[in-house]
LUMTOR-867131 format. One record per residue: x negated, y negated, z of N, C-alpha, C in turn; residue number from 1. Coordinates in nm, 3 decimals. Layout:
<sites>
       n.u       n.v       n.w      ca.u      ca.v      ca.w       c.u       c.v       c.w     k
         X         Y         Z         X         Y         Z         X         Y         Z   NUM
...
</sites>
This chain:
<sites>
       n.u       n.v       n.w      ca.u      ca.v      ca.w       c.u       c.v       c.w     k
    -2.354    -0.130     2.970    -2.365    -0.062     3.060    -2.271    -0.149     3.206     1
    -2.290    -0.269     3.147    -2.265    -0.382     3.235    -2.139    -0.415     3.229     2
    -2.030    -0.380     3.061    -1.935    -0.399     3.071    -1.911    -0.568     2.985     3
    -2.038    -0.635     2.985    -2.032    -0.732     2.850    -2.032    -0.733     2.735     4
    -1.951    -0.783     2.669    -1.955    -0.754     2.530    -2.113    -0.797     2.458     5
    -2.116    -0.754     2.363    -2.230    -0.761     2.326    -2.247    -0.932     2.239     6
    -2.138    -0.997     2.205    -2.174    -1.153     2.127    -2.177    -1.233     2.229     7
    -2.137    -1.176     2.380    -2.168    -1.281     2.449    -2.324    -1.271     2.489     8
    -2.399    -1.220     2.455    -2.533    -1.163     2.453    -2.638    -1.280     2.422     9
    -2.749    -1.316     2.507    -2.860    -1.414     2.439    -2.979    -1.385     2.411    10
    -3.031    -1.308     2.391    -3.173    -1.264     2.437    -3.313    -1.367     2.394    11
    -3.388    -1.423     2.500    -3.419    -1.552     2.489    -3.581    -1.507     2.595    12
    -3.674    -1.491     2.450    -3.840    -1.430     2.469    -3.849    -1.578     2.530    13
    -4.015    -1.523     2.624    -4.099    -1.585     2.704    -4.175    -1.649     2.592    14
    -4.241    -1.745     2.655    -4.371    -1.789     2.572    -4.505    -1.758     2.626    15
    -4.619    -1.810     2.506    -4.697    -1.753     2.600    -4.778    -1.920     2.591    16
    -4.843    -1.941     2.666    -4.909    -2.059     2.716    -5.079    -2.109     2.622    17
    -5.076    -2.224     2.564    -5.175    -2.237     2.471    -5.339    -2.219     2.508    18
    -5.313    -2.213     2.652    -5.452    -2.154     2.722    -5.504    -2.009     2.652    19
    -5.428    -1.932     2.614    -5.423    -1.815     2.541    -5.470    -1.824     2.396    20
    -5.558    -1.831     2.375    -5.650    -1.832     2.244    -5.758    -1.739     2.260    21
    -5.837    -1.729     2.097    -5.974    -1.673     2.101    -6.071    -1.803     2.141    22
    -6.188    -1.710     2.215    -6.294    -1.863     2.300    -6.396    -1.808     2.231    23
    -6.487    -1.916     2.241    -6.645    -1.875     2.172    -6.738    -1.824     2.270    24
    -6.854    -1.745     2.249    -6.927    -1.729     2.383    -6.980    -1.813     2.451    25
    -6.982    -1.942     2.401    -7.036    -2.062     2.495    -6.924    -2.064     2.559    26
    -6.788    -2.071     2.507    -6.674    -2.100     2.595    -6.655    -2.028     2.772    27
    -6.689    -1.892     2.715    -6.641    -1.773     2.783    -6.819    -1.738     2.905    28
    -6.898    -1.817     2.870    -7.033    -1.777     2.906    -7.003    -1.770     3.096    29
    -6.956    -1.918     3.152    -6.925    -1.920     3.291    -6.834    -1.832     3.349    30
    -6.744    -1.798     3.304    -6.612    -1.759     3.369    -6.667    -1.565     3.406    31
    -6.787    -1.526     3.278    -6.863    -1.383     3.249    -6.936    -1.386     3.351    32
    -7.024    -1.469     3.395    -7.081    -1.497     3.493    -7.046    -1.487     3.633    33
    -6.925    -1.605     3.661    -6.870    -1.564     3.773    -6.810    -1.439     3.833    34
    -6.755    -1.347     3.723    -6.726    -1.203     3.741    -6.809    -1.117     3.707    35
    -6.937    -1.118     3.672    -7.002    -1.040     3.646    -6.954    -0.933     3.517    36
    -6.922    -1.029     3.395    -6.862    -0.934     3.314    -6.942    -0.997     3.170    37
    -6.944    -0.891     3.059    -7.011    -0.934     2.941    -6.936    -0.941     2.866    38
    -6.906    -1.085     2.765    -6.805    -1.109     2.678    -6.800    -0.985     2.566    39
    -6.702    -0.929     2.525    -6.676    -0.809     2.444    -6.747    -0.675     2.512    40
    -6.771    -0.701     2.609    -6.796    -0.552     2.681    -6.717    -0.495     2.784    41
    -6.603    -0.465     2.774    -6.520    -0.425     2.855    -6.336    -0.434     2.799    42
    -6.279    -0.326     2.853    -6.192    -0.269     2.872    -6.079    -0.327     2.925    43
    -5.972    -0.412     2.946    -5.916    -0.504     3.023    -5.786    -0.446     3.057    44
    -5.719    -0.431     3.169    -5.566    -0.411     3.204    -5.546    -0.506     3.329    45
    -5.437    -0.588     3.313    -5.380    -0.696     3.349    -5.220    -0.633     3.441    46
    -5.226    -0.584     3.584    -5.109    -0.547     3.613    -5.141    -0.519     3.769    47
    -4.998    -0.551     3.811    -5.018    -0.490     3.986    -5.057    -0.336     3.969    48
    -5.119    -0.307     4.090    -5.155    -0.141     4.096    -5.022    -0.094     4.173    49
    -4.937    -0.068     4.073    -4.777     0.000     4.136    -4.757     0.101     4.051    50
    -4.674     0.188     4.096    -4.639     0.318     3.977    -4.566     0.292     3.866    51
    -4.508     0.181     3.801    -4.460     0.124     3.723    -4.545     0.099     3.571    52
    -4.624     0.047     3.645    -4.786     0.003     3.546    -4.830     0.119     3.468    53
    -4.821     0.261     3.499    -4.879     0.382     3.459    -5.006     0.341     3.464    54
    -5.094     0.263     3.567    -5.224     0.321     3.573    -5.322     0.453     3.595    55
    -5.259     0.523     3.674    -5.314     0.644     3.670    -5.295     0.741     3.563    56
    -5.258     0.730     3.489    -5.236     0.782     3.338    -5.332     0.722     3.256    57
    -5.324     0.565     3.241    -5.453     0.542     3.225    -5.580     0.570     3.228    58
    -5.610     0.560     3.365    -5.747     0.601     3.431    -5.743     0.741     3.393    59
    -5.684     0.837     3.369    -5.660     0.977     3.353    -5.752     0.997     3.221    60
    -5.666     0.902     3.123    -5.704     0.907     2.984    -5.818     0.875     2.939    61
    -5.868     0.726     3.031    -5.988     0.666     3.024    -6.090     0.728     3.074    62
    -6.110     0.794     3.206    -6.193     0.940     3.285    -6.240     1.026     3.121    63
    -6.146     1.032     3.035    -6.178     1.131     2.902    -6.245     1.145     2.836    64
    -6.263     1.007     2.805    -6.355     0.913     2.676    -6.498     0.970     2.730    65
    -6.609     0.962     2.599    -6.715     1.029     2.645    -6.791     0.906     2.730    66
    -6.884     0.975     2.797    -6.979     0.876     2.902    -7.040     0.742     2.832    67
    -7.081     0.767     2.714    -7.134     0.633     2.650    -7.052     0.562     2.622    68
    -6.930     0.600     2.582    -6.803     0.484     2.532    -6.761     0.383     2.691    69
    -6.764     0.473     2.807    -6.727     0.429     2.927    -6.826     0.314     2.970    70
    -6.945     0.382     2.930    -7.044     0.311     2.967    -7.064     0.144     2.961    71
    -7.034     0.144     2.788    -7.035     0.036     2.700    -6.921    -0.048     2.720    72
    -6.790     0.028     2.751    -6.673    -0.051     2.776    -6.589    -0.029     2.933    73
    -6.657    -0.090     3.037    -6.603     0.003     3.154    -6.409    -0.090     3.143    74
    -6.388     0.005     3.202    -6.239    -0.045     3.253    -6.238    -0.168     3.371    75
    -6.185    -0.260     3.313    -6.175    -0.374     3.412    -6.002    -0.403     3.459    76
    -5.998    -0.393     3.604    -5.869    -0.385     3.630    -5.828    -0.550     3.672    77
    -5.741    -0.601     3.632    -5.715    -0.743     3.713    -5.571    -0.745     3.782    78
    -5.502    -0.817     3.877    -5.406    -0.785     3.954    -5.440    -0.707     4.110    79
    -5.328    -0.773     4.169    -5.300    -0.699     4.298    -5.289    -0.584     4.342    80
    -5.366    -0.557     4.457    -5.310    -0.390     4.475    -5.174    -0.380     4.534    81
    -5.092    -0.337     4.506    -4.955    -0.307     4.492    -4.924    -0.149     4.568    82
    -4.822    -0.087     4.566    -4.782     0.010     4.695    -4.769     0.147     4.612    83
    -4.740     0.282     4.693    -4.779     0.404     4.631    -4.873     0.415     4.554    84
    -5.004     0.394     4.604    -5.113     0.345     4.496    -5.229     0.459     4.583    85
    -5.173     0.570     4.603    -5.217     0.703     4.673    -5.301     0.779     4.557    86
    -5.207     0.801     4.460    -5.279     0.866     4.334    -5.362     0.795     4.265    87
    -5.345     0.670     4.248    -5.415     0.584     4.181    -5.588     0.563     4.249    88
    -5.540     0.595     4.398    -5.705     0.570     4.427    -5.769     0.697     4.410    89
    -5.740     0.788     4.423    -5.783     0.926     4.420    -5.841     0.915     4.266    90
    -5.812     0.860     4.142    -5.855     0.874     4.021    -5.964     0.762     4.004    91
    -5.923     0.668     4.068    -5.988     0.531     4.038    -6.125     0.510     4.115    92
    -6.104     0.613     4.246    -6.278     0.591     4.343    -6.395     0.672     4.272    93
    -6.394     0.795     4.172    -6.487     0.832     4.131    -6.524     0.726     4.059    94
    -6.448     0.669     3.949    -6.512     0.631     3.860    -6.575     0.474     3.863    95
    -6.490     0.428     3.987    -6.563     0.337     4.041    -6.679     0.345     4.080    96
    -6.718     0.456     4.167    -6.849     0.503     4.230    -6.944     0.503     4.108    97
    -6.914     0.554     3.993    -7.014     0.564     3.856    -7.065     0.464     3.748    98
    -6.964     0.344     3.792    -6.933     0.190     3.749    -6.860     0.209     3.590    99
    -6.773     0.315     3.593    -6.678     0.322     3.449    -6.567     0.225     3.502   100
    -6.540     0.181     3.644    -6.453     0.113     3.663    -6.460    -0.002     3.738   101
    -6.376    -0.133     3.715    -6.396    -0.231     3.807    -6.283    -0.344     3.828   102
    -6.256    -0.341     3.966    -6.131    -0.410     4.006    -6.158    -0.562     4.060   103
    -6.117    -0.660     3.979    -6.126    -0.784     3.984    -6.044    -0.862     4.136   104
    -5.925    -0.789     4.095    -5.815    -0.873     4.197    -5.763    -0.985     4.126   105
    -5.729    -1.073     4.213    -5.657    -1.150     4.151    -5.757    -1.276     4.092   106
    -5.722    -1.338     3.987    -5.794    -1.409     3.920    -5.699    -1.535     3.886   107
    -5.797    -1.634     3.895    -5.716    -1.770     3.889    -5.659    -1.803     3.770   108
    -5.596    -1.897     3.761    -5.501    -1.926     3.601    -5.634    -2.006     3.525   109
    -5.717    -2.031     3.558    -5.840    -2.095     3.484    -5.928    -2.009     3.414   110
    -5.924    -1.873     3.535    -5.996    -1.842     3.450    -5.957    -1.702     3.351   111
    -5.811    -1.686     3.404    -5.763    -1.549     3.352    -5.765    -1.548     3.196   112
    -5.723    -1.699     3.125    -5.738    -1.706     3.003    -5.856    -1.645     2.964   113
    -5.972    -1.686     2.993    -6.092    -1.650     3.004    -6.119    -1.504     2.962   114
    -6.096    -1.406     3.089    -6.118    -1.296     3.107    -6.023    -1.239     2.983   115
    -5.914    -1.246     2.954    -5.894    -1.202     2.828    -5.919    -1.228     2.680   116
    -5.974    -1.310     2.664    -6.012    -1.344     2.548    -6.188    -1.286     2.551   117
    -6.226    -1.262     2.670    -6.387    -1.185     2.667    -6.338    -1.015     2.664   118
    -6.268    -0.991     2.657    -6.227    -0.829     2.671    -6.219    -0.769     2.518   119
    -6.296    -0.657     2.483    -6.308    -0.599     2.360    -6.157    -0.551     2.321   120
    -6.129    -0.500     2.431    -5.984    -0.479     2.414    -5.869    -0.478     2.513   121
    -5.757    -0.447     2.514    -5.663    -0.444     2.617    -5.525    -0.346     2.631   122
    -5.523    -0.292     2.747    -5.450    -0.183     2.768    -5.342    -0.206     2.855   123
    -5.224    -0.171     2.820    -5.100    -0.157     2.879    -5.005    -0.099     2.876   124
    -5.009     0.037     2.911    -4.928     0.152     2.864    -4.841     0.112     3.025   125
    -4.723     0.037     3.040    -4.612     0.006     3.134    -4.545     0.132     3.091   126
    -4.452     0.172     3.202    -4.335     0.264     3.159    -4.229     0.159     3.152   127
    -4.250     0.075     3.174    -4.110    -0.030     3.179    -4.104    -0.211     3.210   128
    -4.066    -0.286     3.101    -4.101    -0.406     3.098    -4.009    -0.501     3.045   129
    -3.949    -0.591     3.136    -3.843    -0.645     3.113    -3.882    -0.733     3.021   130
    -3.984    -0.788     2.982    -4.055    -0.887     2.842    -4.199    -0.790     2.830   131
    -4.306    -0.814     2.865    -4.433    -0.782     2.892    -4.510    -0.875     2.827   132
    -4.511    -0.969     2.927    -4.595    -1.112     2.867    -4.722    -1.054     2.852   133
    -4.807    -1.010     2.957    -4.915    -0.965     2.939    -4.985    -0.923     2.773   134
    -4.901    -0.833     2.730    -4.947    -0.789     2.576    -4.916    -0.937     2.527   135
    -4.875    -1.033     2.501    -4.824    -1.133     2.440    -4.969    -1.225     2.454   136
    -4.997    -1.243     2.607    -5.128    -1.320     2.622    -5.238    -1.275     2.557   137
    -5.262    -1.132     2.553    -5.356    -1.045     2.524    -5.361    -1.129     2.305   138
    -5.262    -1.101     2.255    -5.227    -1.078     2.128    -5.268    -1.219     2.093   139
    -5.230    -1.347     2.173    -5.271    -1.478     2.129    -5.415    -1.490     2.168   140
    -5.481    -1.409     2.252    -5.646    -1.415     2.291    -5.731    -1.372     2.172   141
    -5.670    -1.268     2.068    -5.759    -1.276     1.969    -5.773    -1.095     2.011   142
    -5.719    -1.063     2.122    -5.796    -0.905     2.179    -5.676    -0.824     2.125   143
    -5.756    -0.698     2.064    -5.661    -0.598     2.006    -5.594    -0.521     2.158   144
    -5.438    -0.443     2.092    -5.390    -0.413     2.191    -5.345    -0.260     2.168   145
    -5.357    -0.186     2.309    -5.262    -0.066     2.328    -5.157    -0.093     2.411   146
    -5.033    -0.048     2.381    -4.909    -0.010     2.473    -4.815     0.084     2.453   147
    -4.726     0.035     2.543    -4.649     0.129     2.538    -4.533     0.182     2.393   148
    -4.474     0.295     2.357    -4.348     0.257     2.254    -4.215     0.259     2.347   149
    -4.215     0.198     2.449    -4.063     0.271     2.503    -4.089     0.092     2.576   150
    -3.942     0.066     2.611    -3.899    -0.017     2.672    -3.923    -0.167     2.558   151
    -3.910    -0.281     2.636    -3.953    -0.400     2.518    -4.094    -0.440     2.466   152
    -4.160    -0.352     2.507    -4.333    -0.362     2.455    -4.322    -0.357     2.291   153
    -4.261    -0.230     2.229    -4.327    -0.256     2.056    -4.221    -0.357     2.013   154
    -4.100    -0.437     2.063    -4.025    -0.525     1.998    -4.167    -0.668     2.009   155
    -4.198    -0.696     2.103    -4.278    -0.752     2.135    -4.428    -0.754     2.051   156
    -4.508    -0.664     2.039    -4.608    -0.649     1.941    -4.549    -0.625     1.807   157
    -4.455    -0.578     1.765    -4.404    -0.533     1.632    -4.530    -0.423     1.591   158
    -4.564    -0.431     1.464    -4.688    -0.347     1.451    -4.855    -0.404     1.441   159
    -4.837    -0.485     1.516    -4.993    -0.575     1.588    -5.080    -0.453     1.649   160
    -4.995    -0.370     1.741    -5.077    -0.339     1.837    -5.035    -0.179     1.810   161
    -5.111    -0.125     1.892    -5.121     0.096     1.922    -5.017     0.070     1.999   162
    -4.898     0.169     1.997    -4.766     0.181     2.036    -4.792     0.340     2.079   163
    -4.819     0.389     2.214    -4.837     0.559     2.261    -4.733     0.586     2.360   164
    -4.705     0.686     2.318    -4.614     0.753     2.432    -4.706     0.716     2.611   165
    -4.637     0.680     2.671    -4.696     0.636     2.807    -4.717     0.752     2.893   166
    -4.653     0.859     2.884    -4.626     0.975     2.986    -4.745     1.077     2.884   167
    -4.791     1.068     2.800    -4.888     1.132     2.725    -5.029     1.105     2.738   168
    -5.102     1.172     2.847    -5.255     1.127     2.871    -5.318     1.166     2.765   169
    -5.332     1.241     2.647    -5.380     1.271     2.568    -5.349     1.182     2.456   170
    -5.244     1.130     2.426    -5.171     1.041     2.322    -5.252     0.882     2.373   171
    -5.282     0.856     2.490    -5.339     0.759     2.576    -5.468     0.766     2.504   172
    -5.574     0.901     2.537    -5.690     0.893     2.531    -5.723     0.878     2.408   173
    -5.649     0.908     2.291    -5.650     0.918     2.142    -5.649     0.769     2.108   174
    -5.523     0.681     2.182    -5.501     0.568     2.116    -5.659     0.463     2.184   175
    -5.664     0.502     2.280    -5.789     0.434     2.367    -5.913     0.442     2.287   176
    -5.941     0.538     2.186    -6.080     0.589     2.083    -6.054     0.479     2.022   177
    -5.930     0.464     1.931    -5.904     0.402     1.815    -5.936     0.254     1.839   178
    -5.892     0.206     1.987    -5.874     0.083     2.018    -6.007     0.041     2.027   179
    -6.096     0.090     2.072    -6.230     0.052     2.087    -6.332     0.089     2.005   180
    -6.293     0.180     1.913    -6.403     0.236     1.809    -6.381     0.188     1.645   181
    -6.258     0.153     1.605    -6.208     0.158     1.509    -6.211     0.029     1.443   182
    -6.329     0.003     1.414    -6.373    -0.152     1.339    -6.260    -0.217     1.268   183
    -6.243    -0.145     1.148    -6.101    -0.184     1.043    -5.969    -0.215     1.132   184
    -5.981    -0.140     1.184    -5.815    -0.139     1.267    -5.801    -0.285     1.358   185
    -5.907    -0.261     1.406    -5.967    -0.392     1.533    -5.937    -0.527     1.465   186
    -5.991    -0.530     1.360    -6.018    -0.711     1.263    -5.871    -0.700     1.201   187
    -5.810    -0.622     1.143    -5.632    -0.636     1.098    -5.562    -0.654     1.234   188
    -5.591    -0.582     1.332    -5.510    -0.621     1.457    -5.542    -0.749     1.515   189
    -5.670    -0.785     1.531    -5.668    -0.936     1.575    -5.594    -1.047     1.481   190
    -5.618    -1.040     1.387    -5.544    -1.133     1.273    -5.419    -1.110     1.283   191
    -5.381    -1.025     1.287    -5.180    -0.989     1.298    -5.153    -1.029     1.405   192
    -5.217    -0.998     1.497    -5.188    -1.060     1.668    -5.161    -1.141     1.694   193
    -5.264    -1.251     1.638    -5.290    -1.432     1.651    -5.124    -1.464     1.567   194
    -5.095    -1.406     1.457    -4.969    -1.457     1.410    -4.865    -1.438     1.457   195
    -4.832    -1.301     1.520    -4.738    -1.270     1.595    -4.698    -1.357     1.731   196
    -4.832    -1.372     1.797    -4.832    -1.439     1.939    -4.778    -1.597     1.872   197
    -4.802    -1.648     1.784    -4.787    -1.762     1.766    -4.623    -1.820     1.743   198
    -4.532    -1.716     1.741    -4.443    -1.649     1.722    -4.373    -1.716     1.820   199
    -4.430    -1.712     1.952    -4.359    -1.733     2.096    -4.415    -1.834     2.154   200
    -4.405    -1.967     2.106    -4.439    -2.072     2.186    -4.371    -2.063     2.290   201
    -4.397    -2.167     2.406    -4.292    -2.205     2.508    -4.171    -2.278     2.486   202
    -4.203    -2.342     2.367    -4.113    -2.455     2.329    -4.000    -2.380     2.267   203
    -4.002    -2.253     2.200    -3.919    -2.185     2.154    -3.824    -2.133     2.226   204
    -3.881    -2.117     2.372    -3.787    -2.020     2.496    -3.694    -2.172     2.538   205
    -3.769    -2.283     2.543    -3.710    -2.385     2.570    -3.588    -2.440     2.520   206
    -3.600    -2.440     2.361    -3.544    -2.454     2.292    -3.402    -2.362     2.251   207
    -3.397    -2.237     2.312    -3.317    -2.129     2.275    -3.210    -2.143     2.409   208
    -3.298    -2.187     2.544    -3.246    -2.156     2.646    -3.142    -2.320     2.652   209
    -3.197    -2.381     2.613    -3.066    -2.484     2.584    -2.980    -2.474     2.465   210
    -3.003    -2.414     2.406    -2.908    -2.391     2.278    -2.784    -2.296     2.366   211
    -2.817    -2.265     2.465    -2.726    -2.164     2.512    -2.623    -2.240     2.621   212
    -2.690    -2.320     2.651    -2.639    -2.434     2.756    -2.550    -2.505     2.671   213
    -2.580    -2.526     2.543    -2.486    -2.612     2.468    -2.341    -2.557     2.400   214
    -2.380    -2.412     2.385    -2.278    -2.384     2.392    -2.160    -2.335     2.468   215
    -2.180    -2.347     2.585    -2.123    -2.344     2.712    -2.006    -2.473     2.730   216
    -2.080    -2.596     2.682    -2.012    -2.696     2.718    -1.880    -2.703     2.670   217
</sites>
């Protein structure tokens, strides 16, 4: 589309910081207390609250889960409030009122890896991502992931995550049920996710970037 020959292109993936890793209950305790969370007791999404992140459909799919599931795993949203969020406010307000949804806003760099590691599962049904670093951070944390089957996201997670149509609320809801309840799948996903994330250290990003500069000498 840009008229650049394919042989001139180099795709260099981002990396995931070593701070994103599985944690013990003891490591998580202080951060859980600070934010009023229970380790293993919430569904996490990390995203700016703007249309591209597809939070309206995610919240709609989540709202259709059984009340007992929502009580056990409230949806915790981490990220700044963005723009064009009127529709999102309409769907989130009743869920916040009954305790099914919590918005934590901005989380410090020190606490964010702990919030990832403490989650029961991670959902990221974005409509478009240039890379999708939050998915990689969740995998590295040992947290099972549901994400979109579009854009760069399937390439990042390979076969370690549940990839669903982000425009289909019913498919999102079915995916969330499996993400939260399918014990066998969750166990396998944690193991494969850690292996997948290990392929994306920041050192790889640096080395491949330097390699491009060397080609240009």
